[in-house]
Every structure is written in structure tokens, then in C-alpha cells.
N, C-alpha and C positions, 0 to 999 in steps of 0.2 A: 111498753115504755112510751113516753111522750116527749117531744122536743118541739120548740117553737123556732121557726126560721122566717126571716123577713120575706123571702121570696115565696115560700110554699105554705106559710102559716103553721098551724099545729099539725105535727106529723106523728102518727103511731108507728112504732117499729119494735122489732124483737132484737134482743142482744145478738142473736145469731146473724143478723144482717149488718152489724157494725164491722167496718174494715178498719183495722188498726195499722197505722203507719209508724213504726218504731223511730224513724228518723224524720218524720213529717214530710212535707212537700217542699221543694226548693223555694226558698223565700218565705216559707210558712212553717218552719221547723218546730214551732211550739204547738202546732195543731196536729193531733195524732189520731183522732177518732172521726170517722166519716161514714156517711151513708151514700150509696149510689141510688139516685132517684130517677125513675123513669117518668117523664112528663110528656104525654101524648102530643100536647100542643107544640112541643119543640123538637119532635123527632126529625132527624136521626140523632139529635143531641141527647145526652143524659146529663145529670148534674151530680157532682161530687160535693156533698153538703157537709160542712163541719158540724160536729156535735159539741164543739167547744166555743163556737162563736156564731150566734144566730144570724149574722150578716155576711158570713163567708160561704160562698159556693163557687165552684168552677164548672163551666160548661165543658163537657168532654165528648169525644166521638171515637168510635172504633177506627183506628188508623187504616185498617184494610179498606174502609170506605173511601179513603182519600188516595191511597196508593195500593194498587193490586199486589198481593203477595207479601205485604209488609210483615205480617206476623211470622210467616214461614221463613222469610229471608233474614229478618233481624232478631227474632226471638224464638229460638227453638226450645220452647219450654212446654211441659205438660201441665194440664189442669190449671191454667191461668186465664184471667180476663185482662185484656190490654185496652187502655184508653190513651188518647192524646188530649191535652188541654187545648181549648180553643180560645182565641182572643177575638170576641165578637165586637165588631165596630158598627157604627150607624150606617156607614156605607158598606154594603155587603162585599163589594169588591176588595175592600181592605181587611176583611176578616181573615185571620191566619190560624194555622194549627201547628203545634209543636211536635214534629215527628222525631226530633233528636232526643227528647227526654220523655219517653212514655211512662205512664202509670201502669204498673204490673201488679195485679191482685192474685195472690195464691188462693184458689177457691177452696182448698181443703182447710186451711187454718185461718182464713180471712185476714191475712196480713197483706199490706201493700207497700210498695216502694216506688219511688220515681227514680229511674235509672237514666244515665247519660250514655247513649250508644256511640261507639267509636266508628263513625262513618261520615266521610265528607259529603256523601250523597244525600244526607238528611239535614233539614233546616229546622231551626227553632221557630221561624216565622214562614212556614210554607203557605202560600196563598190558597185559600179555600174557595176558589172560584167555581169549581165544579167537583162533584163527587166522581170517584173512579167508576169506570164501567165494570160490570161484573165479569169475572173470569169464568169461562165455561170449561168444565173439566170432564 
């Protein structure tokens, strides 16, 4: 299949790569079909690209890169991929990541949900001034 996106141009993809969000994403509830796009030039970020709006894409990052142990501590789920949406600003010091409301993708059935975690230790606008140091196990 093919899709045209403003940011990435024409993209080829297979139906098995589509992530379906039954409830959409907070603030974008009408958008339900997305692709996760890896763009080497923007690593460690990835992009959640809408298949219903060629102008809509969200930069995302693995929250464990921002906060060590994030997934183990806040999301004890099997066979999921977890992302946090990033608000990229012109001034890198003002770039933030939403650790409070992660995107959780079930790898088996390719469904996704944005959930709101019940923790006062997590912020919607966590400064992304540095990535977390790796945890040695």
C-alpha cells in the first residue's frame, strides 16, 4: 500500500504495519490509523504518522531513554511497545516529553492506546534536556 505524508513523502507499507487506535490519541480522537516510522536522521526519535491526515505526525521516543526503569516501574505489560510523545521546540532546552500519558502498542494485534498513568511523579511536560544514562544489570 502507499500513503503520502507531508514530512516523509510517499511511503510504502503493508497492512500488518498499521497500528489501530480504537479511541484515537488525546486531542486527535478522530485519527485511528497510524504507522510507526523510523527515520535515521532523527534518532532516537521515531514518528507516529497518521494514515488519515497526510499532515499529522507525532515525534515519539522510548520513555526508558528519558527515565531509567520507566516501563518496568509504570507499565508491567507483556508484548507491548511503549512511546512517549515529544513536543519539539526550536530551542532544544524547551523540548519536552509526555511521560504521564504514554502510547502503548499491543504487538500481537497492532492496537494502540494512549493511557494516563496515575502517578504524581510523572509530568506531561518533562524537560528533555538529556537522555537517561543506561542501567547496567
